[in-house]
Each structure stands twice: as C-alpha cells, then as structure tokens.
C-alpha positions, 0 to 999 in steps of 0.5 A: 525632328524628335527623337522618335522620328530619328528612330523611325528613319530606318523604317521610312527608308525600308518603306521607300525601298519597298515602294521602289521595288514595287515600282520596278516590278510594275514597270517590268509588268507594264513592259511585259504587257506592252504598255509602252507600245500602247502609249505609242499607239495612242500618240499615233492615233492622236496624230492620225486624228489631227491629220483626219481633221486636216483632210476633212477641212481640205475636203470641205473646201474642195466640195465647196469649190466643186459646187461653185464649178457645177454652178458655173457649168450649169450657167455655161450650159444654159448659155450654150442652149440659148445660143444654140436655139438662136442659131437654130432659129436662124438656120431655116432662114440661112437654108432658105437664102442658100436655096434661093441663091442656088436655085433662082440666081443664074448669074454667079457674080450678080449677088456675090455679097449674098454668098455665105462664107465657107467658114459660116457654112461649116459652122451652121452645118454643125448646128443641130436641126429638127428632122421630121419622123413619119412614125414618131411625130404625134399631132401635137409635135406636128402643130409645134413644128408647123407653128415654128415654120410659120414663125420663120415665114412671118419673120422673113416677110417682116424682114423684107417688108422693111426693105421697101420704103416707097409706098408703091414698092411696099404695096407691090410687096404686100400684094405679092405676100397676100397672093403667095399666102393664098396660093399656099393655103390652096395647096395645103387645102388640096393636099392628100395622102400620096400627093406630096410630090405633086403638091411641091411641084404645084408650089414650084409652078406658082413661085415660078409664075411669080418670079416671072411677074417680078422679073418683068415688073419694077426692076428696082425691086426685082432682085429683092423680090426674086430673093424673097420668092426663093427663100419663101419657097423653101419655107413653104415647101417645109410647111407642105411637108409638115402638113403632109405628115398629118395625112400620113398619121391619118392614113396610118390610123385608117390602115390600123383600123382596117387591120384591126377589123380584118384581125377581128374578122379573122379571129371570128372565123378562127373561133367559128372554125374551132367551134365546128371542130370542137363539135366534130371532136365531141361527136367522135368522143361520144362515138368512141365512148359508146363503142367502148361501153358496147364492147365492155358489155360484150366482154362481161358476157363473153365465155370463149377465151379467143373472143375475150382476147379479141374484145380486150384488144378492141378495148385497148384500140378504142381507149387509144383512139378516145385518148387522142380525141380527148387530147385534140379536144383539149387543144381546141378548148385551149385555143378558144379560151387562152392566148395559145396559138402559132406564130408563122414565118413565111416568105414569097420570093416571086411576089416580094423578092429576097429577104422579105418575110411575113411574121404573123400569128394564127389560132387555127388548129392547122396553121397551114390553112392560114398560110394557104389563105394568105397565098390566095388570088391576091398574090401570084405565088404560094408562100413558103413556110420557114417556121411554125412556133406554137406558144401558150402566149402566141400574142406575146411571142409575136410581139417580141419578134416584131419589136426586135425587127421593128427597124426593118419593117417594110411598111413604115406607116401601117404597123399592122403590116407584118412584113420585114426586110431581114436576112435569112441568117439574122431571122433564124438567129432571132427565132432560135434565141427566143425559142431554141426548140423551134424548127427553122427551114432555110430553103426558099422553095418558091416552086411555082415561081421557078417553074414560071421562070423556066418555061414560057408555056402557060400551064392549065389545070386540065389534062392535055389531050392534044397529042397523037401516038404514032404507034396507035392504029387509030391515029389519024394523019391529017 
C-alpha cells in the first residue's frame, strides 16, 4: 500500500459509511412498500404451483382410472345385454311350456319333473318381454315380431324332433308338424279384422283334435306329443295375434281414408255454404250502398230542416248496417282463405254416457249448424255444447287439445274419431289453460235423454187432439 492510499483510507471509510446509510434507507423504503411481503407472496405462489402440479398429476391418474372403469362398465353392460337377450329368447319357450303344463296335463303328479321352480319362475318374471301395441307398431315391426316368433316355433320343433329316435316315431312327429303348420296357415289366411277371438278358438279346436289323436296313438310318445302340442299352441296363438295386428293397421288406414274423404266432403260443403253466404252478404252490401247513395242524393236537394235531420239519421242507420255487413263479409273471406275456424267441445250423455266428449273443428259461419248436423238420425239424442272456441288457426288449436288427450282416446285404432274419455274437470282445465278467454259450460243438459227416462209415453210431433172437455156443450159422451 502506498502513501497515497493511506491518505485515502478516510475517504474510503466515508464512502462505505455513505453506502451503509443508503442501504439502510433502501431497506427502510422496501419495508415501507412491503417488499418483504412480496417475497413471502412469491414463496407462497411457488409452493402453490408445486401443489397444483401435484394435483394435476393426481387428477390425470384419476382420469385414467375413470376411463378404465368406464370401459369395464361398457363391457359389463354389453355382457348384460347378451345375457338378457338369451334369456328373453328362452322366455317364449318357458311360457309355452308353462302354458302346456297348466292347460294340458290334468294330473299334477304325472310330470313333476317338468314343473318350473319358484326361484326360476321369479327370475324369469324379471326378464323384460316384448309387448305388441296396436297403435305404435308399423308393418316393419310386425314382420320382425312375426319372424322372431317363427324362430321360436322352429326351435321348438327342432328340440322335439331330436327326442324321437325310431323311424316310426319320427315319421309320426313329422306328420304332426306338417299338419299343424298347415292348420295354422289356414287360420292365418282366413284371419280378418274383428276375427281374433274366433281364430284363436279355431286354433284351440285344432290342437284339441290333435291332442285326442296323440292320446289314442302310440302311448310311448303320447306324453311328449301332448307337451309339444301344448307349447306349440302358445306360439301359434302368438303368431295369430301378431298377424292380427296387421289387419288392425290395415283397418286403421282404411278408417283414416274414410275420415279424410268425409272431412273433404265436409270442407267442400262448408266452402259451398260460405260462398253462398258471401254472395248473399255482397247483395246486402250493394243494397245498403245503393240506399245510402239515394239518401245522400236526397239530402243534397233537401231544404227543410226536419227533412234534413231525418235524412241524416237514415244515413247513420244505413252506415251502421253497411258496417255490420262488411264485418260479416270479412269474416266469411277469412274463413274461406285461412285456417280460421271454431273448435267445438260437445257431449251426448244419452248416446255415449258420462265423461265422453267429442272435440272437433268447423269452418261453418254458425258452428251450431255443424253440431246439429252431428246430432241427426245417427244418434238417438242431440249433442250438448260445452264450448265454442274461435281461433285464427283452428287446426293447430284442435291438434293441440287432441295431443293433450291422446292417451284418453275412445277409439284406439281410428285416430280420426275425435271422442275422448275424460272428466269434465280435466277437460275444462285444459281448455282454460290453452284459451283463458274461452267460455266453458259444465252442465250436461241432455234434455231429450232425461225426458225419455222420465216417461214411458212416446211423444209425437203432432199436437194431440184426443181429449174432451166436460164443460164443452158440444162434447159427446160415448
């Protein structure tokens, strides 16, 4: 160290002291602005990030485990569907066997080994089965159901064919099968709408005949043939029921076509009536316009104050009448060109009983005319009107009410029949929910019906003259 540096030591110490003071000031300033807290926050954020990374790792592991479990669940569900389908296929055979045992074996101890255990019966009752719905099965579904039932028949026949080992017994069985198949084909070919019960009874007569033949034939195979015929009868009845659904669908389509033609006829009549009414109103309109022009001409030439006052009053009267005619004309044109119409709700207690209502739509200018038409000679009593609801879109309004009451239709086959089995309270609530301003009459007057109940006398349209007055001098005592 040189001499010069020794003299500069004091200067260095002063600089160190200044730097120390500046450091203290900076530290105080950092403390003031929370620099220590910032460091603590940074440290906390660092720890939080580490925890988040750890949670993400755990979450990824859980997601992977969930995916594995979902795959296992999907596999289990597939296995369950497979098992359920197998059980469902066997259920028809089970039902056929049970049907045969219950209906064709009078001796309860003769075939104890054929009885189904209560446990198995309980398990089979839990198996879902296919139910045929008349309204919802289309032709494709019917074909599918028929093929499934036919497979059960083939399976049953193959099962019993394997039981006969001798040539003679096998020939007897094959002849029985051919004959039963032919009998079923004959019954199916003669099946028609409304002939379901008679067709089933015919099948039972056939199986009864073959049971008698089996019982009087080879006693070695009589038992198995009896059981076979009992089971095959159950499946044959199923075939008849499935085939019958086709005729129900066919009848439904026929009725719908008839209803469409009837609706077209009614609409044509309504359009014709509206056209006649429109021409009539237009003539009235021209008449009032002509009278109005005539009175206005008289008014322009009138001098007397009294006459002028009368003519002005007549003009006001004619203008009011003309305005009513114009409004009526607009209503007719609206009914002719648009969807406007009136939804009617009517009942006929004497003809159909309580809680049966017809809900339809008409474009008639006077809806009561349509109700009167419905209460003609085809029903014994007149209809009571519960509500007339005018709407600019009457078709949609009618369809909305029908959809709400779809499950309560009286005719399940022909959906064009607009009769519903519903309580008065429920129907009133539906109407008021859809159209709060609608008027709804709860009373079922049924005047003709109650009058008919109250008297055995048959009323006529002619006035009765078959009486005498004791006070009449001209009365004749016989």
